[in-house]
Backbone and ligand atoms as CSV (ligand in chain L), in Angstrom:
chain,resi,resn,atom,element,x,y,z
A,1,MET,N,N,0.839,-1.209,0.000
A,1,MET,CA,C,0.000,0.000,0.000
A,1,MET,C,C,0.875,1.261,0.000
A,2,THR,N,N,0.496,2.251,-0.795
A,2,THR,CA,C,1.295,3.486,-0.841
A,2,THR,C,C,0.953,4.353,0.368
A,3,ASP,N,N,1.985,5.006,0.918
A,3,ASP,CA,C,1.747,5.941,2.019
A,3,ASP,C,C,1.093,7.206,1.497
A,4,PRO,N,N,0.163,7.798,2.256
A,4,PRO,CA,C,-0.356,9.103,1.816
A,4,PRO,C,C,0.771,10.132,1.838
A,5,VAL,N,N,0.699,11.119,0.946
A,5,VAL,CA,C,1.750,12.140,0.901
A,5,VAL,C,C,1.583,13.067,2.098
A,6,ARG,N,N,2.628,13.158,2.901
A,6,ARG,CA,C,2.552,13.991,4.107
A,6,ARG,C,C,3.528,15.160,4.075
A,7,ARG,N,N,4.519,15.037,3.224
A,7,ARG,CA,C,5.485,16.150,3.110
A,7,ARG,C,C,6.193,16.087,1.763
A,8,VAL,N,N,6.663,17.257,1.349
A,8,VAL,CA,C,7.399,17.355,0.093
A,8,VAL,C,C,8.792,17.863,0.427
A,9,LEU,N,N,9.797,17.213,-0.119
A,9,LEU,CA,C,11.172,17.655,0.077
A,9,LEU,C,C,11.730,18.152,-1.250
A,10,LEU,N,N,12.113,19.423,-1.270
A,10,LEU,CA,C,12.717,19.991,-2.478
A,10,LEU,C,C,14.231,19.950,-2.335
A,11,VAL,N,N,14.880,19.352,-3.324
A,11,VAL,CA,C,16.348,19.307,-3.308
A,11,VAL,C,C,16.854,19.905,-4.616
A,12,GLY,N,N,18.132,20.212,-4.627
A,12,GLY,CA,C,18.724,20.759,-5.839
A,12,GLY,C,C,19.809,21.754,-5.498
A,13,PHE,N,N,20.504,22.162,-6.533
A,13,PHE,CA,C,21.677,23.012,-6.365
A,13,PHE,C,C,21.285,24.411,-5.877
A,14,MET,N,N,22.285,25.150,-5.398
A,14,MET,CA,C,22.077,26.565,-5.053
A,14,MET,C,C,21.484,27.277,-6.261
A,15,GLY,N,N,20.485,28.102,-6.016
A,15,GLY,CA,C,19.892,28.851,-7.123
A,15,GLY,C,C,18.899,28.043,-7.940
A,16,SER,N,N,18.564,26.832,-7.491
A,16,SER,CA,C,17.585,26.049,-8.268
A,16,SER,C,C,16.161,26.506,-7.969
A,17,GLY,N,N,16.000,27.350,-6.946
A,17,GLY,CA,C,14.677,27.936,-6.687
A,17,GLY,C,C,13.921,27.295,-5.540
A,18,LYS,N,N,14.597,26.488,-4.730
A,18,LYS,CA,C,13.898,25.775,-3.651
A,18,LYS,C,C,13.115,26.734,-2.735
A,19,SER,N,N,13.772,27.831,-2.338
A,19,SER,CA,C,13.080,28.729,-1.397
A,19,SER,C,C,12.172,29.753,-2.079
A,20,THR,N,N,12.196,29.817,-3.394
A,20,THR,CA,C,11.253,30.690,-4.114
A,20,THR,C,C,9.990,29.901,-4.443
A,21,VAL,N,N,10.226,28.658,-4.876
A,21,VAL,CA,C,9.123,27.818,-5.324
A,21,VAL,C,C,8.419,27.159,-4.117
A,22,GLY,N,N,9.206,26.829,-3.089
A,22,GLY,CA,C,8.669,26.105,-1.919
A,22,GLY,C,C,7.440,26.753,-1.297
A,23,PRO,N,N,7.480,28.070,-0.992
A,23,PRO,CA,C,6.302,28.693,-0.371
A,23,PRO,C,C,5.077,28.653,-1.285
A,24,ARG,N,N,5.303,28.719,-2.586
A,24,ARG,CA,C,4.164,28.677,-3.520
A,24,ARG,C,C,3.525,27.286,-3.526
A,25,VAL,N,N,4.376,26.259,-3.508
A,25,VAL,CA,C,3.844,24.891,-3.482
A,25,VAL,C,C,3.088,24.676,-2.167
A,26,ALA,N,N,3.672,25.155,-1.071
A,26,ALA,CA,C,3.027,24.997,0.230
A,26,ALA,C,C,1.655,25.680,0.227
A,27,ASP,N,N,1.591,26.890,-0.317
A,27,ASP,CA,C,0.315,27.620,-0.407
A,27,ASP,C,C,-0.718,26.819,-1.176
A,28,ALA,N,N,-0.283,26.283,-2.319
A,28,ALA,CA,C,-1.221,25.544,-3.179
A,28,ALA,C,C,-1.755,24.303,-2.460
A,29,LEU,N,N,-0.937,23.720,-1.573
A,29,LEU,CA,C,-1.366,22.497,-0.878
A,29,LEU,C,C,-2.063,22.819,0.450
A,30,GLY,N,N,-1.992,24.092,0.868
A,30,GLY,CA,C,-2.533,24.473,2.179
A,30,GLY,C,C,-1.610,24.009,3.300
A,31,TRP,N,N,-0.317,23.849,3.015
A,31,TRP,CA,C,0.675,23.412,4.002
A,31,TRP,C,C,1.606,24.577,4.344
A,32,THR,N,N,2.679,24.280,5.119
A,32,THR,CA,C,3.631,25.354,5.428
A,32,THR,C,C,4.992,25.014,4.829
A,33,PHE,N,N,5.760,26.081,4.539
A,33,PHE,CA,C,7.088,25.899,3.965
A,33,PHE,C,C,8.156,26.126,5.027
A,34,HIS,N,N,9.175,25.280,5.029
A,34,HIS,CA,C,10.303,25.443,5.952
A,34,HIS,C,C,11.599,25.277,5.177
A,35,ASP,N,N,12.504,26.221,5.405
A,35,ASP,CA,C,13.782,26.224,4.707
A,35,ASP,C,C,14.859,25.798,5.698
A,36,VAL,N,N,15.588,24.736,5.368
A,36,VAL,CA,C,16.580,24.185,6.301
A,36,VAL,C,C,17.622,25.245,6.685
A,37,ASP,N,N,18.108,26.013,5.704
A,37,ASP,CA,C,19.118,27.051,6.003
A,37,ASP,C,C,18.601,28.066,7.031
A,38,ARG,N,N,17.324,28.439,6.869
A,38,ARG,CA,C,16.770,29.444,7.800
A,38,ARG,C,C,16.648,28.870,9.209
A,39,VAL,N,N,16.320,27.583,9.317
A,39,VAL,CA,C,16.227,26.947,10.647
A,39,VAL,C,C,17.615,26.902,11.282
A,40,VAL,N,N,18.620,26.545,10.494
A,40,VAL,CA,C,20.003,26.518,11.006
A,40,VAL,C,C,20.398,27.914,11.486
A,41,GLU,N,N,20.067,28.923,10.694
A,41,GLU,CA,C,20.439,30.302,11.067
A,41,GLU,C,C,19.743,30.731,12.350
A,42,ALA,N,N,18.469,30.361,12.482
A,42,ALA,CA,C,17.733,30.744,13.697
A,42,ALA,C,C,18.354,30.062,14.915
A,43,ARG,N,N,18.725,28.784,14.757
A,43,ARG,CA,C,19.306,28.054,15.883
A,43,ARG,C,C,20.690,28.587,16.246
A,44,ALA,N,N,21.472,28.954,15.214
A,44,ALA,CA,C,22.858,29.402,15.457
A,44,ALA,C,C,22.918,30.878,15.821
A,45,GLY,N,N,21.863,31.610,15.455
A,45,GLY,CA,C,21.868,33.055,15.694
A,45,GLY,C,C,22.822,33.781,14.760
A,46,LYS,N,N,23.160,33.157,13.631
A,46,LYS,CA,C,23.983,33.850,12.623
A,46,LYS,C,C,23.721,33.290,11.233
A,47,ARG,N,N,24.157,34.050,10.238
A,47,ARG,CA,C,23.938,33.687,8.847
A,47,ARG,C,C,24.786,32.467,8.463
A,48,VAL,N,N,24.319,31.735,7.443
A,48,VAL,CA,C,25.067,30.563,6.962
A,48,VAL,C,C,26.523,30.938,6.648
A,49,ALA,N,N,26.707,32.058,5.949
A,49,ALA,CA,C,28.070,32.458,5.568
A,49,ALA,C,C,28.954,32.663,6.809
A,50,ASP,N,N,28.364,33.178,7.892
A,50,ASP,CA,C,29.145,33.375,9.129
A,50,ASP,C,C,29.437,32.044,9.828
A,51,ILE,N,N,28.501,31.110,9.730
A,51,ILE,CA,C,28.756,29.777,10.322
A,51,ILE,C,C,29.939,29.135,9.584
A,52,PHE,N,N,29.920,29.217,8.243
A,52,PHE,CA,C,31.044,28.675,7.456
A,52,PHE,C,C,32.349,29.341,7.892
A,53,ALA,N,N,32.305,30.673,8.037
A,53,ALA,CA,C,33.543,31.425,8.303
A,53,ALA,C,C,34.061,31.193,9.722
A,54,THR,N,N,33.163,31.116,10.696
A,54,THR,CA,C,33.655,31.051,12.082
A,54,THR,C,C,33.663,29.631,12.660
A,55,ASP,N,N,32.699,28.793,12.265
A,55,ASP,CA,C,32.636,27.436,12.838
A,55,ASP,C,C,33.140,26.375,11.863
A,56,GLY,N,N,33.166,26.720,10.588
A,56,GLY,CA,C,33.632,25.779,9.575
A,56,GLY,C,C,32.493,25.028,8.905
A,57,GLU,N,N,32.776,24.495,7.717
A,57,GLU,CA,C,31.739,23.809,6.943
A,57,GLU,C,C,31.260,22.537,7.648
A,58,ALA,N,N,32.176,21.799,8.299
A,58,ALA,CA,C,31.778,20.522,8.925
A,58,ALA,C,C,30.713,20.755,9.999
A,59,ARG,N,N,30.896,21.819,10.771
A,59,ARG,CA,C,29.913,22.143,11.825
A,59,ARG,C,C,28.572,22.510,11.182
A,60,PHE,N,N,28.644,23.320,10.099
A,60,PHE,CA,C,27.421,23.679,9.386
A,60,PHE,C,C,26.700,22.419,8.911
A,61,ARG,N,N,27.443,21.457,8.356
A,61,ARG,CA,C,26.817,20.239,7.815
A,61,ARG,C,C,26.100,19.447,8.906
A,62,ARG,N,N,26.650,19.433,10.114
A,62,ARG,CA,C,25.971,18.722,11.214
A,62,ARG,C,C,24.679,19.438,11.593
A,63,MET,N,N,24.755,20.756,11.679
A,63,MET,CA,C,23.549,21.534,12.024
A,63,MET,C,C,22.485,21.381,10.946
A,64,GLU,N,N,22.946,21.360,9.692
A,64,GLU,CA,C,22.037,21.224,8.553
A,64,GLU,C,C,21.304,19.881,8.612
A,65,ASP,N,N,22.033,18.824,8.913
A,65,ASP,CA,C,21.413,17.496,8.964
A,65,ASP,C,C,20.422,17.407,10.128
A,66,ASP,N,N,20.799,17.970,11.279
A,66,ASP,CA,C,19.868,17.971,12.430
A,66,ASP,C,C,18.575,18.699,12.062
A,67,ALA,N,N,18.715,19.876,11.457
A,67,ALA,CA,C,17.534,20.676,11.106
A,67,ALA,C,C,16.681,19.939,10.073
A,68,ALA,N,N,17.327,19.341,9.061
A,68,ALA,CA,C,16.571,18.633,8.012
A,68,ALA,C,C,15.800,17.466,8.632
A,69,ARG,N,N,16.453,16.696,9.488
A,69,ARG,CA,C,15.776,15.551,10.104
A,69,ARG,C,C,14.596,15.993,10.962
A,70,ASP,N,N,14.764,17.097,11.689
A,70,ASP,CA,C,13.650,17.611,12.507
A,70,ASP,C,C,12.470,18.005,11.621
A,71,LEU,N,N,12.768,18.698,10.533
A,71,LEU,CA,C,11.676,19.154,9.658
A,71,LEU,C,C,10.985,17.968,8.985
A,72,LEU,N,N,11.754,16.932,8.670
A,72,LEU,CA,C,11.177,15.774,7.973
A,72,LEU,C,C,10.353,14.879,8.904
A,73,ARG,N,N,10.276,15.262,10.156
A,73,ARG,CA,C,9.373,14.541,11.079
A,73,ARG,C,C,7.987,15.171,11.082
A,74,ARG,N,N,7.867,16.361,10.474
A,74,ARG,CA,C,6.578,17.045,10.508
A,74,ARG,C,C,5.683,16.614,9.352
A,75,ASP,N,N,4.372,16.871,9.510
A,75,ASP,CA,C,3.413,16.554,8.459
A,75,ASP,C,C,2.902,17.837,7.828
A,76,ARG,N,N,2.388,17.719,6.608
A,76,ARG,CA,C,1.812,18.848,5.875
A,76,ARG,C,C,2.815,19.999,5.748
A,77,VAL,N,N,4.033,19.613,5.389
A,77,VAL,CA,C,5.083,20.616,5.204
A,77,VAL,C,C,5.778,20.421,3.858
A,78,VAL,N,N,6.252,21.556,3.320
A,78,VAL,CA,C,7.175,21.533,2.188
A,78,VAL,C,C,8.517,21.963,2.772
A,79,VAL,N,N,9.543,21.133,2.573
A,79,VAL,CA,C,10.860,21.407,3.149
A,79,VAL,C,C,11.844,21.705,2.018
A,80,GLY,N,N,12.531,22.839,2.131
A,80,GLY,CA,C,13.579,23.170,1.165
A,80,GLY,C,C,14.920,22.883,1.815
A,81,SER,N,N,15.638,21.908,1.264
A,81,SER,CA,C,16.950,21.587,1.861
A,81,SER,C,C,17.996,22.509,1.252
A,82,GLY,N,N,19.118,22.665,1.911
A,82,GLY,CA,C,20.232,23.394,1.296
A,82,GLY,C,C,20.813,22.519,0.188
A,83,GLY,N,N,21.525,23.122,-0.735
A,83,GLY,CA,C,22.033,22.389,-1.889
A,83,GLY,C,C,22.975,21.241,-1.552
A,84,GLY,N,N,23.563,21.259,-0.357
A,84,GLY,CA,C,24.536,20.227,-0.016
A,84,GLY,C,C,23.939,19.019,0.694
A,85,TRP,N,N,22.766,19.197,1.280
A,85,TRP,CA,C,22.229,18.125,2.124
A,85,TRP,C,C,21.948,16.849,1.324
A,86,ALA,N,N,21.253,17.006,0.192
A,86,ALA,CA,C,20.887,15.829,-0.607
A,86,ALA,C,C,22.044,15.331,-1.458
A,87,ALA,N,N,23.173,16.042,-1.399
A,87,ALA,CA,C,24.339,15.643,-2.195
A,87,ALA,C,C,25.160,14.566,-1.491
A,88,VAL,N,N,24.687,14.157,-0.321
A,88,VAL,CA,C,25.377,13.096,0.422
A,88,VAL,C,C,24.705,11.765,0.097
A,89,GLU,N,N,25.502,10.791,-0.307
A,89,GLU,CA,C,24.977,9.471,-0.683
A,89,GLU,C,C,24.071,8.901,0.416
A,90,GLY,N,N,22.920,8.387,0.012
A,90,GLY,CA,C,22.043,7.711,0.961
A,90,GLY,C,C,20.921,8.583,1.496
A,91,ARG,N,N,21.105,9.904,1.459
A,91,ARG,CA,C,20.097,10.780,2.093
A,91,ARG,C,C,18.705,10.623,1.469
A,92,LEU,N,N,18.642,10.496,0.147
A,92,LEU,CA,C,17.319,10.448,-0.488
A,92,LEU,C,C,16.744,9.040,-0.539
A,93,GLN,N,N,17.557,8.053,-0.134
A,93,GLN,CA,C,17.030,6.683,-0.113
A,93,GLN,C,C,16.483,6.345,1.262
A,94,ASP,N,N,16.653,7.257,2.198
A,94,ASP,CA,C,16.329,6.935,3.583
A,94,ASP,C,C,15.372,7.982,4.163
A,95,LEU,N,N,14.323,8.306,3.395
A,95,LEU,CA,C,13.415,9.360,3.850
A,95,LEU,C,C,12.235,8.765,4.607
A,96,PRO,N,N,11.669,9.507,5.558
A,96,PRO,CA,C,10.510,8.981,6.290
A,96,PRO,C,C,9.342,8.700,5.336
A,97,PRO,N,N,8.548,7.652,5.620
A,97,PRO,CA,C,7.404,7.318,4.762
A,97,PRO,C,C,6.473,8.523,4.599
A,98,GLY,N,N,5.941,8.671,3.392
A,98,GLY,CA,C,5.034,9.794,3.139
A,98,GLY,C,C,5.749,11.013,2.589
A,99,THR,N,N,7.074,10.893,2.371
A,99,THR,CA,C,7.833,12.022,1.828
A,99,THR,C,C,7.966,11.882,0.310
A,100,VAL,N,N,7.611,12.931,-0.410
A,100,VAL,CA,C,7.842,12.952,-1.855
A,100,VAL,C,C,9.024,13.884,-2.115
A,101,SER,N,N,10.046,13.360,-2.771
A,101,SER,CA,C,11.231,14.177,-3.035
A,101,SER,C,C,11.224,14.671,-4.481
A,102,VAL,N,N,11.594,15.927,-4.646
A,102,VAL,CA,C,11.593,16.543,-5.975
A,102,VAL,C,C,12.928,17.259,-6.189
A,103,TRP,N,N,13.593,16.906,-7.261
A,103,TRP,CA,C,14.864,17.562,-7.634
A,103,TRP,C,C,14.562,18.716,-8.577
A,104,LEU,N,N,14.892,19.923,-8.148
A,104,LEU,CA,C,14.775,21.092,-9.012
A,104,LEU,C,C,16.095,21.236,-9.757
A,105,ARG,N,N,16.016,21.016,-11.029
A,105,ARG,CA,C,17.234,20.992,-11.838
A,105,ARG,C,C,17.539,22.381,-12.399
A,106,VAL,N,N,18.812,22.760,-12.387
A,106,VAL,CA,C,19.189,24.069,-12.915
A,106,VAL,C,C,20.553,23.942,-13.586
A,107,SER,N,N,20.784,24.747,-14.619
A,107,SER,CA,C,22.102,24.725,-15.272
A,107,SER,C,C,23.088,25.507,-14.389
A,108,PRO,N,N,24.390,25.214,-14.519
A,108,PRO,CA,C,25.363,25.971,-13.715
A,108,PRO,C,C,25.328,27.464,-14.033
A,109,GLU,N,N,25.087,27.797,-15.310
A,109,GLU,CA,C,25.049,29.219,-15.706
A,109,GLU,C,C,23.914,29.946,-14.978
A,110,GLU,N,N,22.722,29.315,-15.002
A,110,GLU,CA,C,21.584,29.980,-14.359
A,110,GLU,C,C,21.748,29.999,-12.835
A,111,ALA,N,N,22.322,28.938,-12.274
A,111,ALA,CA,C,22.543,28.907,-10.818
A,111,ALA,C,C,23.431,30.079,-10.401
A,112,VAL,N,N,24.494,30.304,-11.152
A,112,VAL,CA,C,25.430,31.382,-10.817
A,112,VAL,C,C,24.756,32.748,-11.016
A,113,ARG,N,N,23.961,32.864,-12.078
A,113,ARG,CA,C,23.229,34.124,-12.318
A,113,ARG,C,C,22.287,34.423,-11.155
A,114,ARG,N,N,21.520,33.421,-10.746
A,114,ARG,CA,C,20.562,33.639,-9.654
A,114,ARG,C,C,21.280,33.908,-8.332
A,115,ALA,N,N,22.359,33.157,-8.077
A,115,ALA,CA,C,23.100,33.338,-6.819
A,115,ALA,C,C,23.743,34.725,-6.781
A,116,GLY,N,N,24.091,35.248,-7.954
A,116,GLY,CA,C,24.721,36.565,-8.037
A,116,GLY,C,C,23.805,37.685,-7.569
A,117,ARG,N,N,22.497,37.405,-7.504
A,117,ARG,CA,C,21.547,38.429,-7.033
A,117,ARG,C,C,21.586,38.562,-5.521
A,118,GLN,N,N,22.239,37.600,-4.850
A,118,GLN,CA,C,22.367,37.668,-3.385
A,118,GLN,C,C,23.840,37.529,-3.009
A,119,PRO,N,N,24.624,38.557,-3.288
A,119,PRO,CA,C,26.074,38.442,-3.057
A,119,PRO,C,C,26.412,38.166,-1.591
A,120,GLY,N,N,27.440,37.341,-1.385
A,120,GLY,CA,C,27.905,37.059,-0.026
A,120,GLY,C,C,27.100,36.006,0.717
A,121,GLU,N,N,26.037,35.476,0.069
A,121,GLU,CA,C,25.142,34.537,0.758
A,121,GLU,C,C,25.593,33.086,0.626
A,122,ARG,N,N,26.384,32.788,-0.418
A,122,ARG,CA,C,26.719,31.380,-0.682
A,122,ARG,C,C,28.224,31.189,-0.736
A,123,PRO,N,N,28.800,30.807,0.410
A,123,PRO,CA,C,30.253,30.715,0.499
A,123,PRO,C,C,30.895,29.833,-0.572
A,124,LEU,N,N,30.208,28.768,-1.012
A,124,LEU,CA,C,30.831,27.860,-1.981
A,124,LEU,C,C,30.923,28.478,-3.381
A,125,LEU,N,N,30.120,29.539,-3.609
A,125,LEU,CA,C,30.200,30.214,-4.912
A,125,LEU,C,C,30.883,31.573,-4.785
A,126,ASP,N,N,31.326,31.870,-3.574
A,126,ASP,CA,C,32.006,33.134,-3.314
A,126,ASP,C,C,33.494,32.969,-3.601
A,127,VAL,N,N,33.807,32.583,-4.819
A,127,VAL,CA,C,35.184,32.262,-5.205
A,127,VAL,C,C,35.503,33.012,-6.495
A,128,GLU,N,N,36.751,32.939,-6.908
A,128,GLU,CA,C,37.175,33.715,-8.074
A,128,GLU,C,C,36.384,33.361,-9.340
A,129,ASP,N,N,36.167,32.055,-9.550
A,129,ASP,CA,C,35.441,31.629,-10.754
A,129,ASP,C,C,34.207,30.810,-10.340
A,130,PRO,N,N,33.110,31.515,-9.998
A,130,PRO,CA,C,31.913,30.809,-9.504
A,130,PRO,C,C,31.356,29.806,-10.503
A,131,LEU,N,N,31.458,30.125,-11.811
A,131,LEU,CA,C,30.893,29.208,-12.805
A,131,LEU,C,C,31.663,27.891,-12.821
A,132,ALA,N,N,32.988,27.972,-12.737
A,132,ALA,CA,C,33.793,26.739,-12.701
A,132,ALA,C,C,33.464,25.954,-11.433
A,133,ALA,N,N,33.270,26.652,-10.317
A,133,ALA,CA,C,32.939,25.978,-9.056
A,133,ALA,C,C,31.579,25.291,-9.170
A,134,ALA,N,N,30.605,26.000,-9.770
A,134,ALA,CA,C,29.259,25.435,-9.916
A,134,ALA,C,C,29.293,24.206,-10.826
A,135,ARG,N,N,30.053,24.294,-11.911
A,135,ARG,CA,C,30.134,23.144,-12.833
A,135,ARG,C,C,30.726,21.930,-12.123
A,136,ALA,N,N,31.810,22.160,-11.386
A,136,ALA,CA,C,32.485,21.043,-10.705
A,136,ALA,C,C,31.574,20.431,-9.646
A,137,LEU,N,N,30.901,21.281,-8.860
A,137,LEU,CA,C,30.023,20.758,-7.811
A,137,LEU,C,C,28.839,19.997,-8.398
A,138,LEU,N,N,28.271,20.554,-9.485
A,138,LEU,CA,C,27.110,19.899,-10.097
A,138,LEU,C,C,27.473,18.530,-10.666
A,139,LEU,N,N,28.635,18.456,-11.268
A,139,LEU,CA,C,29.098,17.194,-11.838
A,139,LEU,C,C,29.167,16.121,-10.745
A,140,GLU,N,N,29.665,16.542,-9.609
A,140,GLU,CA,C,29.834,15.617,-8.492
A,140,GLU,C,C,28.474,15.277,-7.844
A,141,ARG,N,N,27.573,16.283,-7.773
A,141,ARG,CA,C,26.345,16.094,-7.008
A,141,ARG,C,C,25.167,15.531,-7.791
A,142,GLU,N,N,25.126,15.765,-9.105
A,142,GLU,CA,C,23.910,15.411,-9.841
A,142,GLU,C,C,23.487,13.953,-9.692
A,143,PRO,N,N,24.429,12.986,-9.669
A,143,PRO,CA,C,23.975,11.596,-9.509
A,143,PRO,C,C,23.205,11.379,-8.202
A,144,ARG,N,N,23.546,12.146,-7.177
A,144,ARG,CA,C,22.815,12.009,-5.900
A,144,ARG,C,C,21.479,12.748,-5.938
A,145,TYR,N,N,21.453,13.943,-6.503
A,145,TYR,CA,C,20.168,14.647,-6.646
A,145,TYR,C,C,19.190,13.778,-7.454
A,146,ALA,N,N,19.752,13.059,-8.428
A,146,ALA,CA,C,18.909,12.259,-9.332
A,146,ALA,C,C,18.213,11.097,-8.618
A,147,ARG,N,N,18.555,10.857,-7.362
A,147,ARG,CA,C,17.847,9.820,-6.588
A,147,ARG,C,C,16.466,10.290,-6.141
A,148,ALA,N,N,16.176,11.585,-6.302
A,148,ALA,CA,C,14.844,12.081,-5.930
A,148,ALA,C,C,13.795,11.360,-6.779
A,149,GLN,N,N,12.572,11.282,-6.245
A,149,GLN,CA,C,11.527,10.565,-6.981
A,149,GLN,C,C,11.110,11.300,-8.256
A,150,HIS,N,N,11.186,12.629,-8.213
A,150,HIS,CA,C,10.775,13.420,-9.379
A,150,HIS,C,C,11.852,14.430,-9.729
A,151,GLU,N,N,11.854,14.801,-11.002
A,151,GLU,CA,C,12.833,15.777,-11.479
A,151,GLU,C,C,12.084,16.873,-12.244
A,152,VAL,N,N,12.331,18.119,-11.903
A,152,VAL,CA,C,11.661,19.221,-12.585
A,152,VAL,C,C,12.734,20.200,-13.049
A,153,ASP,N,N,12.791,20.467,-14.341
A,153,ASP,CA,C,13.795,21.412,-14.841
A,153,ASP,C,C,13.288,22.834,-14.609
A,154,THR,N,N,14.141,23.675,-14.050
A,154,THR,CA,C,13.710,25.040,-13.729
A,154,THR,C,C,14.358,26.072,-14.643
A,155,THR,N,N,15.345,25.646,-15.425
A,155,THR,CA,C,16.103,26.613,-16.224
A,155,THR,C,C,15.183,27.340,-17.211
A,156,GLY,N,N,15.198,28.671,-17.108
A,156,GLY,CA,C,14.395,29.491,-18.017
A,156,GLY,C,C,12.909,29.506,-17.693
A,157,ARG,N,N,12.513,28.929,-16.576
A,157,ARG,CA,C,11.069,28.894,-16.245
A,157,ARG,C,C,10.763,29.799,-15.055
A,158,SER,N,N,9.541,30.299,-15.001
A,158,SER,CA,C,9.164,31.181,-13.895
A,158,SER,C,C,8.854,30.340,-12.655
A,159,PRO,N,N,8.975,30.955,-11.457
A,159,PRO,CA,C,8.627,30.227,-10.230
A,159,PRO,C,C,7.187,29.712,-10.249
A,160,GLU,N,N,6.285,30.486,-10.852
A,160,GLU,CA,C,4.864,30.071,-10.890
A,160,GLU,C,C,4.706,28.791,-11.704
A,161,ASP,N,N,5.382,28.769,-12.845
A,161,ASP,CA,C,5.297,27.629,-13.742
A,161,ASP,C,C,5.862,26.373,-13.052
A,162,VAL,N,N,7.035,26.530,-12.424
A,162,VAL,CA,C,7.673,25.393,-11.749
A,162,VAL,C,C,6.781,24.916,-10.593
A,163,SER,N,N,6.215,25.863,-9.827
A,163,SER,CA,C,5.346,25.488,-8.697
A,163,SER,C,C,4.142,24.691,-9.179
A,164,ARG,N,N,3.569,25.127,-10.300
A,164,ARG,CA,C,2.402,24.397,-10.836
A,164,ARG,C,C,2.783,22.966,-11.196
A,165,SER,N,N,3.955,22.806,-11.816
A,165,SER,CA,C,4.393,21.447,-12.185
A,165,SER,C,C,4.539,20.585,-10.930
A,166,ILE,N,N,5.121,21.149,-9.889
A,166,ILE,CA,C,5.340,20.349,-8.677
A,166,ILE,C,C,4.009,20.010,-8.010
A,167,THR,N,N,3.117,20.988,-7.947
A,167,THR,CA,C,1.818,20.737,-7.312
A,167,THR,C,C,1.075,19.620,-8.053
A,168,ARG,N,N,1.172,19.641,-9.380
A,168,ARG,CA,C,0.534,18.566,-10.170
A,168,ARG,C,C,1.146,17.205,-9.838
A,169,LEU,N,N,2.484,17.200,-9.710
A,169,LEU,CA,C,3.172,15.947,-9.371
A,169,LEU,C,C,2.675,15.395,-8.034
A,170,ILE,N,N,2.504,16.286,-7.076
A,170,ILE,CA,C,2.092,15.862,-5.729
A,170,ILE,C,C,0.679,15.301,-5.783
A,171,HIS,N,N,-0.189,15.985,-6.506
A,171,HIS,CA,C,-1.568,15.475,-6.614
A,171,HIS,C,C,-1.576,14.095,-7.271
A,172,ARG,N,N,-0.688,13.921,-8.265
A,172,ARG,CA,C,-0.619,12.614,-8.939
A,172,ARG,C,C,-0.029,11.529,-8.037
A,173,SER,N,N,0.802,11.946,-7.051
A,173,SER,CA,C,1.435,10.961,-6.166
A,173,SER,C,C,0.475,10.472,-5.086
A,174,GLU,N,N,-0.652,11.180,-4.949
A,174,GLU,CA,C,-1.609,10.820,-3.904
A,174,GLU,C,C,-2.179,9.420,-4.180
A,175,PRO,N,N,-2.233,8.559,-3.160
A,175,PRO,CA,C,-2.715,7.198,-3.410
A,175,PRO,C,C,-4.209,7.178,-3.715
L,1,S3P,C1,C,25.063,24.984,0.051
L,1,S3P,C2,C,23.857,25.545,-0.298
L,1,S3P,C3,C,23.248,26.670,0.442
L,1,S3P,C4,C,23.712,26.656,1.900
L,1,S3P,C5,C,25.201,26.611,1.972
L,1,S3P,C6,C,25.819,25.407,1.261
L,1,S3P,C7,C,25.612,23.888,-0.783
L,1,S3P,O1,O,21.828,26.571,0.392
L,1,S3P,O2,O,23.160,25.544,2.575
L,1,S3P,O3,O,25.689,27.815,1.410
L,1,S3P,O4,O,26.518,23.161,-0.319
L,1,S3P,O5,O,25.123,23.705,-1.926
L,1,S3P,P1,P,20.938,26.904,-0.926
L,1,S3P,O6,O,20.956,25.690,-1.796
L,1,S3P,O7,O,19.580,27.166,-0.376
L,1,S3P,O8,O,21.550,28.078,-1.574
C-alpha cells in the first residue's frame, strides 16, 4: 500500500529555486514551507556564511542534517533543503514514509546568475570563478540529486510555472 503524501522535500543546487518555489507549493497544498538554512540560522543566531567562516563547513553540515531531520518529522510541510544536504549518498534513499522528493534541476550558468543576485550569501560560490565551481560541484552532485523521486527542470522557467508542475506531481502521487 502506498503511504499518503505527508510532506514534500525539495532538493537541488544553489539557485535552483527551492526557497522561491517552496512557499508557492506549500500555499497551493494548504501546508507550510520550511527552509533548512533558515532553521540553522535561527538556531545558530547567525547567517550561513558566518557559520562557514567562524565554525567551519563541517559544523554547518551537522547543524544542517539535524535541522533537516527535525523538519522531515513534521506533516503537511514543504521542506527546502540546502544544496549540499541531498548531495550526500544515501540521504534520499532513507526518507521517512510519506515524503515525496523533488529535484529542481538548474544549469550551472543559471545557478550562478541567480546566486549573483544575493552576493555574499553562498560561500561555496564566493570564489574567483563561480561558474567553474558550480560546474564542478554539479558534476559531483547530480547523480545524488537524481535519486529524488521526481525531477523538474527550472532553467528558463518562472517560479509560478515550476510550482504548478510540482503541485501537479504531488496530486498525482496521492494514493
Ligand atoms: C550549500 C547551499 C546553500 C547553503 C550553503 C551550502 C551547498 O543553500 O546551505 O551555502 O553546499 O550547496 P541553498 O541551496 O539554499 O543556496
